[in-house]
C-alpha positions in Angstrom: -63.0 186.2 84.1 -59.2 187.0 83.6 -57.1 183.9 82.3 -54.5 182.7 84.6 -51.2 182.0 83.7 -51.6 178.4 83.0 -54.4 179.0 81.1 -53.0 181.7 79.2 -49.8 179.3 78.1 -52.5 177.0 76.8 -54.3 179.4 74.8 -51.2 180.7 73.1 -49.8 176.9 72.6 -53.0 175.3 71.1 -53.3 178.4 68.6 -49.7 177.6 66.9 -49.3 175.2 64.3 -48.4 171.6 65.9 -44.9 171.5 63.7 -44.1 174.7 65.5 -44.7 173.5 68.9 -42.9 170.5 68.1 -39.9 172.2 67.1 -39.8 174.7 69.7 -39.9 171.5 72.2 -37.0 170.3 70.6 -34.9 173.3 70.6 -35.5 174.0 74.0 -34.4 170.2 74.8 -31.4 170.8 72.6 -30.6 173.9 74.3 -30.4 172.4 77.6 -29.2 169.1 76.7 -26.0 170.8 74.8 -24.6 172.2 77.8 -21.4 170.6 78.6 -21.5 170.2 82.4 -18.3 167.9 82.5 -16.5 170.2 80.4 -17.7 173.2 82.5 -17.1 171.5 85.9 -13.4 170.3 85.2 -12.4 173.7 83.9 -13.8 175.5 87.0 -12.6 172.7 89.5 -9.1 173.2 88.1 -9.0 169.9 86.2 -8.2 171.2 83.0 -9.8 170.0 79.8 -11.7 167.1 80.4 -11.5 166.0 76.6 -7.7 165.7 77.2 -7.7 163.5 80.1 -8.8 159.4 80.0 -11.2 158.8 77.2 -11.8 162.4 76.0 -15.4 162.1 77.2 -17.3 165.0 78.9 -19.2 162.6 81.0 -19.3 161.8 84.7 -17.5 158.6 84.2 -14.2 160.6 82.7 -14.7 163.3 85.4 -14.1 160.7 87.8 -11.0 159.8 86.3 -9.4 163.2 87.3 -10.0 162.0 90.9 -12.4 164.4 91.6 -15.4 162.3 93.2 -17.5 165.6 93.9 -17.0 167.2 90.4 -17.8 163.5 88.8 -21.2 163.4 90.9 -22.2 167.0 90.1 -21.5 166.2 86.4 -23.8 162.8 86.7 -26.8 164.7 88.2 -26.3 167.9 86.0 -26.6 165.5 82.7 -29.5 163.8 84.0 -31.3 166.9 85.2 -30.9 168.9 81.7 -32.6 165.8 80.2 -35.2 165.5 82.9 -36.3 169.3 83.1 -37.1 170.3 79.6 -39.0 166.8 79.2 -41.1 167.1 82.5 -41.9 170.6 81.5 -43.0 170.0 78.3 -45.1 167.2 79.2 -47.0 169.2 81.8 -47.6 172.4 79.9 -47.7 171.1 76.1 -48.3 167.3 76.2 -46.8 163.9 75.3 -45.9 164.6 71.7 -43.7 167.8 72.4 -42.1 166.3 75.5 -40.8 163.5 73.0 -39.2 165.9 70.7 -38.0 167.6 74.1 -36.5 164.4 74.7 -35.1 164.0 71.3 -33.4 167.5 71.5 -31.9 167.0 74.8 -30.4 163.7 74.0 -29.2 165.1 70.7 -27.8 168.3 72.5 -25.7 166.2 74.9 -24.0 163.9 72.1 -23.6 166.8 69.7 -23.6 170.0 71.6 -22.9 173.0 69.1 -20.5 175.0 71.8 -18.0 171.9 71.5 -17.9 171.6 67.6 -20.7 168.9 68.0 -18.3 166.6 69.7 -20.2 165.6 73.1 -20.5 162.9 75.5 -21.8 159.0 75.2 -25.5 159.8 77.1 -26.1 157.8 79.7 -26.9 160.2 82.4 -28.7 162.3 80.0 -30.5 159.1 78.5 -31.6 158.5 82.4 -33.0 161.9 82.7 -35.0 161.8 79.5 -36.3 158.3 80.4 -37.3 159.1 83.9 -39.5 162.2 82.7 -41.3 160.2 79.9 -41.8 156.8 82.3 -40.1 157.1 85.5 -40.2 152.9 86.0 -38.2 152.6 83.0 -35.5 155.2 84.4 -35.5 153.1 87.8 -35.2 149.8 85.6 -32.2 151.3 83.8 -30.7 152.6 86.9 -31.0 149.3 89.0 -29.7 146.9 86.1 -27.0 149.3 85.3 -26.0 149.1 89.0 -26.3 145.1 89.3 -24.2 144.6 86.3 -21.6 147.1 87.4 -21.3 145.5 90.6 -21.0 141.9 89.3 -18.2 143.1 86.5 -17.2 146.6 87.3 -17.2 147.7 84.0 -19.0 151.5 83.6 -19.6 150.6 79.8 -20.8 147.2 79.9 -23.5 148.1 82.5 -24.7 151.2 80.6 -25.2 148.8 77.2 -26.8 146.1 78.9 -29.2 148.6 80.4 -29.6 150.3 77.1 -30.1 147.1 75.5 -33.3 145.8 77.9 -34.8 149.2 78.9 -36.8 149.2 75.7 -38.2 145.9 76.4 -39.2 146.6 79.8 -41.1 149.7 78.2 -42.9 147.7 75.6 -44.1 145.2 78.3 -45.0 148.0 80.6 -46.2 151.1 78.8 -47.0 151.9 75.0 -45.5 150.8 71.9 -44.9 154.4 70.5 -42.9 154.8 73.8 -41.0 151.8 73.5 -39.9 152.3 69.8 -38.6 156.0 71.0 -36.5 154.8 73.7 -35.2 151.9 71.6 -34.1 154.6 69.2 -32.3 156.3 72.0 -30.7 153.2 73.4 -29.8 152.5 69.7 -28.0 155.9 69.6 -26.6 155.4 73.1 -25.1 151.7 72.1 -23.6 153.5 68.9 -21.7 156.2 70.9 -19.9 153.2 72.9 -18.4 151.5 69.8 -14.9 151.9 71.1 -15.8 150.7 74.4 -17.4 147.6 73.0 -14.5 147.1 70.9 -12.2 147.3 74.2 -14.8 144.5 75.9 -13.9 142.3 73.2 -10.5 142.6 73.3 -10.1 142.9 77.0 -8.9 146.2 77.2 -11.7 148.2 78.6 -10.9 149.8 82.0 -12.8 148.7 85.0 -14.8 150.9 87.6 -11.8 152.3 90.0 -12.7 154.8 92.6 -9.7 157.3 93.4 -8.4 157.9 96.6 -8.0 161.6 95.9 -10.2 164.6 97.1 -13.3 165.3 95.3 
């Protein structure tokens, strides 16, 4: 009986050394995660180099500062997708452990993209995509907490910090300790990337969320 496409894929991957599968998953995640969508969209949309605007970040929040709400939304969705897609594919076809390596690669790719001399974004949208692919209730929890804090205080950075701080605890109570430790590591990186925002919050210098009236 002939092997179907999925059976053939498993036959090949199961014959490989585990570290090769993990390395491949990491590189696959990194390749997608390193695509700097905010930088690409800002150029294609005529907004210029996003790294020279506002905070200099390539994420959706800084793209929004150009007044191009459509580009900001597209950046948000794309940055989340580049975390979600490689993790989901690896989880479906290779298993949970390779999915963790793909998640690590996608997140690292966004933070340290080779295309921009390893100077990337802060990782919020990609974090959401990665965590949702690994355990979707955690992604929902993160977004709900982010939204709640944003409505109350109107600080995007504070919303991300609060959500990143509490999401590992949520995962620990609802899923496995291994996944909780992994999510904690992602959260620690995300919080570290917000060090300037933390300083600005303490000094009362952090910018609040403000939607531009310009067309997006």
